[in-house]
C-alpha positions as CSV (number, residue, x, y, z in Angstrom):
1,M,3.7,-15.2,-8.4
2,S,7.3,-13.9,-8.5
3,R,8.1,-10.4,-7.3
4,Q,8.9,-9.3,-10.8
5,Q,5.4,-10.4,-12.0
6,Q,3.8,-8.6,-9.1
7,V,5.7,-5.4,-10.0
8,T,4.6,-5.7,-13.6
9,E,1.0,-6.0,-12.4
10,V,1.3,-2.8,-10.5
11,F,2.3,-1.0,-13.7
12,V,-0.5,-2.6,-15.6
13,E,-2.9,-1.3,-12.9
14,L,-1.3,2.1,-13.3
15,A,-2.2,2.1,-17.0
16,D,-5.8,1.7,-16.0
17,T,-5.7,5.1,-14.3
18,L,-5.1,6.8,-17.7
19,V,-8.8,6.3,-18.7
20,D,-11.3,9.0,-17.9
21,D,-13.3,7.1,-15.4
22,F,-11.1,5.2,-13.1
23,D,-11.6,4.5,-9.4
24,V,-8.8,6.3,-7.5
25,I,-9.8,4.8,-4.2
26,E,-9.7,1.3,-5.4
27,F,-6.4,1.9,-7.2
28,L,-4.8,3.2,-4.0
29,Q,-6.3,0.5,-1.8
30,R,-4.8,-2.2,-4.1
31,L,-1.5,-0.4,-4.1
32,S,-1.4,-0.3,-0.3
33,A,-1.9,-4.1,-0.3
34,R,0.7,-4.5,-3.0
35,C,3.2,-2.6,-0.8
36,V,2.7,-5.1,2.0
37,T,3.5,-8.0,-0.3
38,L,6.2,-6.6,-2.4
39,L,8.1,-4.9,0.4
40,D,7.7,-7.6,3.0
41,V,6.2,-5.1,5.5
42,S,3.4,-5.7,8.0
43,A,1.1,-2.8,7.0
44,A,1.0,0.2,4.7
45,G,-1.0,3.5,4.5
46,I,-1.3,6.3,2.0
47,L,-2.0,9.9,2.9
48,L,-2.9,12.9,0.7
49,A,-2.9,16.6,1.4
50,D,-6.2,18.4,1.1
51,P,-6.6,21.9,-0.5
52,H,-5.6,23.4,2.9
53,D,-2.3,21.3,3.0
54,R,-3.7,19.1,5.8
55,L,-2.9,15.4,5.5
56,Q,-5.8,12.9,5.2
57,I,-5.8,9.1,5.2
58,I,-6.9,7.9,1.8
59,A,-6.0,4.1,1.9
60,A,-4.6,1.6,4.3
61,S,-3.9,-2.1,4.2
62,D,-6.0,-2.8,7.3
63,E,-8.2,-1.0,9.8
64,N,-5.6,-1.1,12.5
65,T,-3.2,0.9,10.4
66,R,-5.9,3.4,9.3
67,L,-6.7,4.2,12.9
68,L,-3.0,4.7,13.7
69,E,-2.7,7.1,10.8
70,L,-5.7,9.0,12.0
71,F,-4.2,9.2,15.5
72,A,-0.9,10.5,14.0
73,L,-2.8,13.2,12.1
74,Q,-4.8,14.2,15.1
75,H,-1.7,14.8,17.1
76,D,0.4,16.1,14.2
77,Q,3.1,13.6,15.0
78,G,4.8,10.7,13.3
79,P,6.9,9.9,10.2
80,C,4.1,10.6,7.8
81,V,3.7,14.2,9.1
82,E,7.5,14.9,9.0
83,C,7.9,13.2,5.6
84,Y,5.2,15.4,4.0
85,A,6.5,18.6,5.7
86,R,10.1,18.0,4.6
87,G,9.5,16.2,1.3
88,T,12.1,13.6,2.1
89,A,11.9,10.0,3.2
90,R,12.2,8.8,6.8
91,L,13.5,5.2,6.8
92,D,14.3,2.6,9.4
93,I,12.6,4.4,12.3
94,D,13.0,2.3,15.5
95,L,9.7,2.8,17.3
96,A,11.1,0.8,20.3
97,G,13.9,3.2,20.9
98,P,13.7,5.7,23.7
99,S,14.3,8.7,21.5
100,M,11.1,8.2,19.7
101,L,9.1,8.8,22.9
102,E,10.8,12.2,23.1
103,Q,10.3,13.0,19.4
104,W,6.7,11.7,18.9
105,P,5.4,10.7,22.4
106,Q,1.7,10.1,21.5
107,F,2.3,8.5,18.1
108,T,5.0,6.2,19.4
109,R,2.9,4.9,22.3
110,R,0.0,4.3,20.0
111,A,2.2,2.6,17.4
112,R,3.6,0.3,20.0
113,E,0.1,-0.5,21.3
114,A,-0.8,-1.4,17.7
115,G,2.1,-3.9,17.6
116,F,4.5,-2.0,15.4
117,A,8.2,-1.9,16.1
118,S,9.6,0.1,13.1
119,A,8.3,2.4,10.5
120,H,9.2,4.1,7.2
121,A,7.7,7.1,5.4
122,L,8.2,8.1,1.7
123,P,6.9,11.2,0.0
124,L,4.3,11.0,-2.8
125,R,5.8,13.3,-5.3
126,L,5.9,14.3,-8.9
127,R,9.2,16.0,-9.7
128,Q,9.6,18.3,-6.6
129,H,5.9,18.6,-5.8
130,V,4.8,16.6,-2.8
131,V,1.1,15.6,-2.5
132,G,1.2,13.1,0.4
133,A,3.1,10.2,2.0
134,L,3.4,6.5,1.9
135,N,3.9,4.9,5.3
136,L,5.2,1.4,6.0
137,F,5.2,-0.5,9.3
138,H,6.9,-3.6,10.6
139,T,5.9,-5.6,13.7
140,E,9.6,-6.3,14.2
141,S,12.6,-3.9,14.5
142,T,14.1,-4.1,11.0
143,V,15.6,-2.0,8.2
144,L,13.9,-1.6,4.8
145,G,17.1,-2.2,2.8
146,S,18.4,-0.3,-0.2
147,E,16.5,-2.5,-2.8
148,N,13.2,-2.3,-1.0
149,S,13.7,1.4,-0.3
150,A,14.1,2.1,-4.0
151,L,11.1,0.0,-4.9
152,A,9.0,1.7,-2.1
153,Q,9.8,5.1,-3.6
154,A,8.9,3.9,-7.0
155,L,5.5,2.7,-5.7
156,A,5.0,6.0,-4.0
157,D,5.7,7.7,-7.3
158,I,3.3,5.4,-9.0
159,A,0.6,6.4,-6.5
160,T,1.2,10.0,-7.3
161,I,0.9,9.5,-11.0
162,G,-2.3,7.6,-10.5
163,I,-3.7,10.4,-8.3
164,L,-2.9,13.1,-10.7
165,Q,-3.5,11.1,-13.8
166,Q,-0.4,12.5,-15.4
167,R,-1.8,16.0,-15.6
168,T,0.7,18.8,-15.4
169,L,1.2,20.4,-12.0
170,E,0.7,23.8,-13.7
171,Q,-3.0,23.0,-13.7
172,S,-3.1,23.5,-9.9
173,Q,-6.8,24.0,-9.7
174,T,-7.5,20.7,-11.5
175,E,-5.0,18.9,-9.2
176,R,-6.7,20.3,-6.1
177,S,-10.1,19.3,-7.2
178,Q,-8.9,15.8,-8.0
179,L,-7.4,15.4,-4.5
180,Q,-10.4,16.9,-2.8
181,A,-12.8,14.6,-4.7
182,A,-10.7,11.5,-3.6
183,L,-10.7,12.7,0.0
184,T,-14.4,13.4,0.0
185,S,-15.1,9.9,-1.4
186,R,-13.0,8.3,1.3
187,V,-15.2,10.0,4.0
188,V,-18.3,8.4,2.4
189,I,-16.6,5.0,2.2
190,E,-15.8,5.1,5.9
191,Q,-19.5,5.8,6.6
192,A,-20.5,2.9,4.4
193,K,-18.0,0.6,6.2
194,G,-19.7,1.6,9.5
195,V,-23.1,0.9,8.1
196,I,-22.2,-2.6,6.8
197,A,-20.2,-3.5,10.0
198,E,-23.1,-2.6,12.2
199,R,-25.8,-4.1,9.9
200,W,-24.0,-7.5,9.8
201,G,-22.1,-7.5,13.1
202,T,-18.8,-7.7,11.4
203,S,-15.4,-5.9,11.5
204,P,-14.6,-2.8,9.5
205,D,-12.0,-4.7,7.5
206,R,-14.5,-7.4,6.5
207,A,-17.1,-4.7,5.7
208,F,-14.7,-3.0,3.4
209,T,-13.8,-6.3,1.7
210,S,-17.5,-6.9,1.1
211,I,-18.0,-3.5,-0.4
212,R,-15.0,-3.9,-2.7
213,S,-16.1,-7.3,-3.8
214,Y,-19.7,-6.1,-4.5
215,A,-18.4,-3.1,-6.4
216,R,-16.2,-5.3,-8.7
217,A,-19.0,-7.8,-9.3
218,H,-21.4,-5.1,-10.3
219,Q,-18.9,-2.8,-12.1
220,L,-19.4,0.1,-9.7
221,Q,-16.9,2.5,-8.4
222,I,-16.4,2.0,-4.6
223,S,-17.3,5.6,-3.9
224,E,-20.6,5.3,-5.8
225,L,-21.5,2.1,-4.0
226,A,-20.6,3.6,-0.7
227,R,-22.9,6.6,-1.5
228,R,-25.7,4.2,-2.3
229,I,-25.1,2.3,1.0
230,V,-25.2,5.4,3.1
231,T,-28.3,6.7,1.4
232,G,-30.1,3.3,1.6
233,E,-30.2,2.7,-2.1
234,V,-28.1,-0.5,-2.2
235,P,-29.9,-3.8,-2.9
236,G,-30.2,-6.3,-0.1
237,L,-27.6,-8.6,-1.8
238,L,-24.7,-7.0,-0.1
239,M,-23.4,-9.4,2.6
240,P,-20.2,-9.4,4.6
241,A,-17.3,-11.3,3.0
242,N,-16.5,-14.7,4.4
243,G,-13.2,-15.2,6.2
């Protein structure tokens, strides 16, 4: 599939968010995976601000990246934190450079341990209102480039539209409730991943793949299936994905 076709598919997926009952977690998870492919990066993560303006991880292309993002939030360091606070992109960050250890010591060490050499962060925004950040990582020291930078910001803007479902920002209470619902669902999904990973002796990534596949096959939202797993309501058909 060509890059143009893949970009077109992203916009088709965005159109699905305009219906009343769409799965925001699944949409953002797909989008994080699309970012890896379209932008030729090693990993991607999407973070949203909760009603108290605290960033929370909502989607990641893999478990390693999710844990790194959690670490960044715990230490209030890294490109995602700065990008959200300033509302501007931080591109071509050389994590191997000595200055990064001075600027973000804990985050930089953890990112290096995770195998990442460079990073980029772009704001999730609608007009001038920032609701989160899109983070991209490379395992090699490299620049994103002007074309990929423009596409990355477009994908970040798409994520924002999907989250807010094109509702006006003047409806602040509705916006906050949408974001909080998504963040709450993500907590339950992480619990379900742990249940499946422990039950079948598999990795969190494979557990999440299994949950997503089962949800699609049975026309369930991921958050609803996760709730059933956590409460013990899920049928015994759920098995870890092969691979």
